[in-house]
KOLGU-604483 format. One line per 3 residues: number of its first residue (from 1); their letters; for each residue x, y, z of N, C-alpha, C. Coordinates in steps of 0.1 Angstrom, whole numbers. Example, Ala and Ser with C-alpha at 12.3 -4.5 7.8 and 13.67 -1.06 7.14 Angstrom:
<recs>
1 = AS = 132:-57:78:123:-45:78:132:-33:78 | 128:-22:71:137:-11:71:129:0:79
</recs>
This chain:
<recs>
1 = KSM = 1225:969:1523:1221:969:1509:1232:975:1501 | 1236:969:1490:1247:974:1481:1241:986:1473 | 1248:997:1472:1244:1008:1464:1252:1009:1452
4 = FGP = 1260:998:1449:1268:999:1437:1260:1001:1424 | 1249:993:1422:1241:994:1410:1235:1008:1409 | 1228:1014:1419:1223:1027:1418:1234:1038:1416
7 = SLQ = 1246:1036:1422:1257:1045:1421:1261:1045:1406 | 1262:1034:1400:1267:1032:1387:1256:1039:1377 | 1244:1037:1380:1233:1044:1372:1235:1059:1372
10 = VAN = 1237:1065:1384:1239:1079:1386:1252:1083:1378 | 1263:1076:1380:1275:1079:1373:1273:1079:1358 | 1267:1069:1353:1264:1067:1338:1256:1079:1333
13 = RLR = 1246:1082:1340:1237:1093:1336:1245:1106:1335 | 1253:1109:1345:1261:1121:1344:1272:1120:1333 | 1278:1109:1331:1288:1107:1320:1282:1109:1307
16 = EAG = 1270:1104:1305:1263:1106:1292:1260:1120:1289 | 1259:1128:1300:1256:1143:1298:1269:1151:1297 | 1281:1143:1296:1294:1150:1294:1301:1154:1307
19 = KSV = 1296:1149:1318:1303:1153:1331:1314:1143:1334 | 1324:1148:1341:1335:1139:1345:1331:1133:1359 | 1332:1120:1360:1327:1113:1372:1338:1104:1377
22 = NML = 1341:1104:1389:1350:1095:1396:1341:1088:1406 | 1341:1075:1406:1333:1067:1415:1341:1059:1425 | 1338:1060:1438:1345:1052:1448:1339:1038:1447
25 = LQV = 1348:1028:1446:1343:1014:1445:1342:1007:1459 | 1348:1013:1469:1348:1007:1482:1337:1015:1490 | 1331:1008:1499:1321:1014:1508:1329:1023:1518
28 = KKG = 1326:1036:1519:1333:1045:1528:1322:1052:1536 | 1326:1056:1548:1318:1065:1556:1318:1079:1549 | 1308:1087:1552:1307:1100:1545:1319:1108:1546
31 = KKA = 1325:1110:1558:1337:1118:1560:1349:1114:1551 | 1351:1101:1550:1362:1096:1542:1360:1098:1527 | 1347:1097:1523:1344:1099:1509:1346:1114:1506
34 = FDY = 1341:1123:1515:1343:1137:1512:1358:1141:1513 | 1366:1135:1522:1380:1138:1522:1387:1134:1509 | 1383:1122:1504:1388:1117:1491:1384:1127:1480
37 = SNR = 1372:1131:1480:1367:1140:1469:1374:1153:1469 | 1377:1159:1481:1385:1171:1482:1399:1169:1477 | 1405:1157:1481:1418:1154:1477:1420:1154:1462
40 = IGA = 1410:1149:1454:1412:1148:1440:1406:1161:1433 | 1402:1171:1441:1397:1183:1435:1383:1183:1429 | 1375:1175:1434:1361:1174:1429:1354:1187:1434
43 = RYV = 1344:1191:1426:1336:1202:1429:1324:1197:1437 | 1318:1186:1433:1306:1181:1439:1308:1166:1443 | 1300:1162:1452:1298:1148:1456:1283:1145:1454
46 = AYV = 1281:1134:1446:1267:1129:1445:1267:1116:1454 | 1260:1117:1465:1260:1107:1475:1247:1098:1473 | 1249:1086:1469:1238:1077:1467:1236:1068:1479
49 = APD = 1226:1071:1486:1223:1063:1499:1209:1057:1498 | 1207:1046:1505:1195:1039:1504:1182:1047:1506 | 1182:1055:1517:1170:1063:1520:1166:1073:1509
52 = EWN = 1177:1080:1504:1175:1090:1493:1171:1083:1480 | 1178:1072:1477:1175:1064:1465:1161:1059:1465 | 1156:1054:1476:1143:1048:1477:1132:1059:1475
55 = AGK = 1136:1072:1478:1127:1083:1476:1129:1090:1462 | 1138:1084:1454:1140:1089:1440:1149:1101:1440 | 1158:1101:1450:1167:1113:1450:1182:1109:1452
58 = VRI = 1190:1119:1450:1204:1117:1452:1209:1130:1460 | 1217:1128:1470:1222:1139:1478:1234:1145:1471 | 1234:1158:1470:1245:1166:1463:1251:1175:1473
61 = KDL = 1264:1175:1473:1272:1184:1482:1282:1192:1473 | 1281:1205:1474:1291:1214:1467:1302:1216:1476 | 1314:1210:1473:1325:1210:1482:1332:1224:1482
64 = RSG = 1330:1232:1472:1336:1245:1472:1328:1256:1477 | 1316:1253:1482:1307:1263:1487:1310:1268:1501 | 1318:1260:1508:1321:1264:1522:1310:1260:1532
67 = DEG = 1299:1255:1527:1288:1251:1535:1291:1238:1542 | 1291:1238:1555:1294:1225:1562:1282:1216:1564 | 1270:1220:1558:1258:1212:1560:1259:1199:1551
70 = PGF = 1248:1191:1552:1248:1178:1546:1246:1179:1531 | 1244:1190:1525:1241:1191:1511:1226:1192:1509 | 1221:1188:1497:1207:1189:1493:1204:1178:1484
73 = DVA = 1191:1175:1484:1186:1163:1476:1181:1168:1463 | 1184:1161:1452:1180:1164:1439:1172:1151:1434 | 1161:1153:1428:1153:1142:1422:1162:1136:1411
76 = IEH = 1162:1123:1410:1170:1116:1400:1168:1121:1386 | 1155:1124:1383:1152:1128:1369:1156:1143:1367 | 1160:1150:1377:1165:1164:1375:1180:1165:1377
79 = LVS = 1187:1154:1379:1201:1154:1383:1209:1160:1372 | 1207:1156:1359:1215:1162:1348:1212:1176:1346 | 1200:1180:1347:1196:1194:1345:1202:1203:1356
82 = HFQ = 1203:1197:1368:1209:1205:1379:1223:1208:1376 | 1231:1199:1371:1245:1201:1368:1247:1210:1355 | 1237:1209:1346:1238:1218:1334:1236:1232:1339
85 = VAS = 1227:1235:1348:1225:1248:1353:1237:1253:1361 | 1243:1244:1369:1255:1247:1377:1266:1251:1367 | 1268:1243:1356:1279:1246:1347:1276:1260:1340
88 = ANG = 1264:1263:1337:1261:1275:1330:1264:1287:1340 | 1263:1285:1352:1266:1295:1362:1280:1296:1366 | 1289:1288:1359:1303:1289:1362:1309:1278:1370
91 = ASK = 1301:1268:1374:1307:1257:1381:1313:1247:1372 | 1324:1241:1376:1331:1231:1367:1324:1218:1368 | 1328:1209:1360:1322:1195:1360:1324:1188:1373
</recs>
């Protein structure tokens, strides 16, 4: 299943809230996507995958936390507020 549409929805929602978003247009395995994100200096990865999307969630990984875990799920309706709180606590876009 193509996740391009849902990924674009997430990117647009974050952009409308003033966040800087870079979206991969090719399908990549998780490690390659995270490597790319690190290379461009991203703070977070919002990973839009079928299982999470169908549950109304997006997986978020903080690349600067040092946590090697898979990240955590955020409900789509709380996505923008999650990043507003992170920004208020000193995290960059």
